[in-house]
C-alpha positions as CSV (number, residue, x, y, z in Angstrom):
1,M,12.4,-15.5,-8.9
2,S,9.7,-12.9,-10.0
3,T,6.4,-12.6,-9.2
4,P,3.4,-14.8,-10.6
5,P,1.7,-12.4,-13.2
6,P,-1.9,-11.3,-11.3
7,R,-4.9,-14.0,-11.9
8,P,-7.3,-12.8,-14.9
9,R,-10.7,-11.1,-13.6
10,P,-13.9,-13.1,-13.3
11,A,-15.9,-11.8,-15.7
12,S,-18.3,-10.2,-13.3
13,D,-15.5,-7.8,-12.2
14,N,-15.0,-7.1,-15.2
15,G,-16.9,-3.8,-14.0
16,S,-16.0,-3.0,-10.6
17,A,-15.3,1.0,-10.5
18,F,-12.1,-0.1,-7.9
19,T,-9.8,-2.9,-9.8
20,G,-7.1,-1.6,-11.3
21,D,-5.4,-2.8,-15.0
22,D,-3.5,-5.7,-12.6
23,G,-6.5,-7.2,-11.0
24,S,-5.6,-5.3,-7.7
25,L,-7.6,-2.9,-5.8
26,M,-7.4,1.2,-6.5
27,L,-6.2,3.0,-3.7
28,A,-9.8,4.7,-4.4
29,A,-11.2,1.9,-2.6
30,Y,-10.0,2.8,0.5
31,E,-10.5,6.7,0.6
32,G,-13.2,8.3,3.4
33,W,-12.9,6.6,7.0
34,Q,-11.2,3.8,6.0
35,A,-8.0,5.5,4.2
36,D,-6.7,5.9,8.7
37,A,-8.0,2.1,9.3
38,Y,-5.8,0.5,6.7
39,R,-1.9,0.7,5.3
40,L,0.0,-0.3,2.8
41,T,2.5,-2.3,4.2
42,F,5.9,-3.3,1.9
43,G,8.9,-5.7,2.6
44,C,11.8,-6.7,0.6
45,E,11.3,-10.3,-0.3
46,G,12.7,-13.1,-2.6
47,E,15.6,-15.5,-1.9
48,H,18.3,-12.1,-1.9
49,G,16.0,-10.3,0.0
50,C,17.0,-8.7,3.2
51,Q,13.6,-9.1,4.9
52,R,13.2,-5.0,5.7
53,R,9.5,-3.7,6.0
54,T,7.8,-0.2,6.1
55,A,4.5,1.0,6.1
56,L,2.7,3.7,4.0
57,G,-0.8,5.0,5.0
58,I,-3.2,5.0,2.4
59,R,-4.0,8.9,2.8
60,P,0.2,9.5,2.2
61,A,0.2,6.8,-0.7
62,I,-2.8,8.8,-2.8
63,A,-1.1,11.9,-2.2
64,R,2.2,10.9,-3.5
65,F,0.8,8.5,-6.0
66,G,-3.2,9.0,-7.0
67,R,-6.3,7.7,-6.3
68,S,-6.0,5.3,-9.5
69,M,-2.8,3.5,-8.5
70,T,-2.8,-0.2,-7.2
71,D,-0.6,-1.6,-4.4
72,R,1.2,-3.7,-6.5
73,G,1.2,-0.9,-8.7
74,I,3.5,0.7,-6.3
75,A,5.4,-2.3,-5.4
76,K,6.9,-2.6,-8.5
77,R,8.0,1.1,-8.5
78,L,9.8,0.6,-5.3
79,R,13.4,-0.8,-4.4
80,C,15.0,-1.2,-1.1
81,S,16.6,0.8,1.0
82,G,18.8,-1.3,2.4
83,C,20.0,-4.2,-0.1
84,R,18.6,-2.2,-3.2
85,G,16.3,-5.3,-3.9
86,R,13.5,-4.9,-6.8
87,N,11.5,-7.8,-5.2
88,I,8.9,-5.9,-3.5
89,G,5.8,-7.4,-1.9
90,V,2.7,-5.6,-0.9
91,Q,-0.1,-6.4,1.9
92,V,-3.1,-4.2,2.9
93,T,-3.1,-4.6,6.9
94,T,-5.2,-2.9,9.8
95,D,-4.4,-0.4,12.5
96,T,-4.8,-2.1,15.1
97,R,-5.6,1.1,17.2
98,G,-9.1,2.0,18.5
99,T,-11.1,4.5,16.5
100,V,-11.0,7.1,18.6
101,T,-7.3,6.2,19.1
102,R,-6.8,7.1,15.8
103,E,-9.4,10.1,15.9
104,R,-7.2,11.7,18.3
105,D,-3.9,11.0,17.6
106,G,-4.1,10.7,13.9
107,P,-2.1,8.8,11.4
108,A,0.1,6.2,13.4
109,P,3.8,7.7,12.8
110,E,5.4,5.3,10.7
111,T,3.1,5.6,8.4
112,R,3.0,9.0,7.0
113,A,6.3,9.2,4.8
114,D,7.3,12.6,6.5
115,F,4.1,14.8,5.0
116,A,3.4,15.2,8.7
117,S,6.7,16.5,9.6
118,P,7.1,20.0,10.2
119,A,8.2,21.9,7.7
């Protein structure tokens, strides 16, 4: 089973500065204060998928893929590290920690994509 094609954008959305070619939001839409409040959660899906999940913060995603990449664009490039499957789904999820905690502790460790690891 493959992912259905994205629905066409309504004519009123064609001029959106943050809508990518595939109809989903570009990572640039989450820049600024929102970058620490959201994360991308990827999962191995489909009939033969292993249901493995992993999270990637918005800032590491922008650093790795660029501002103009969309969440669906990233999912198309990924392969599951568990079963090697290519049917990857993506969701934009929130960091449920409070603003003070996010500012004090920084990005959640599971979303840093090893960019915050000491060299």
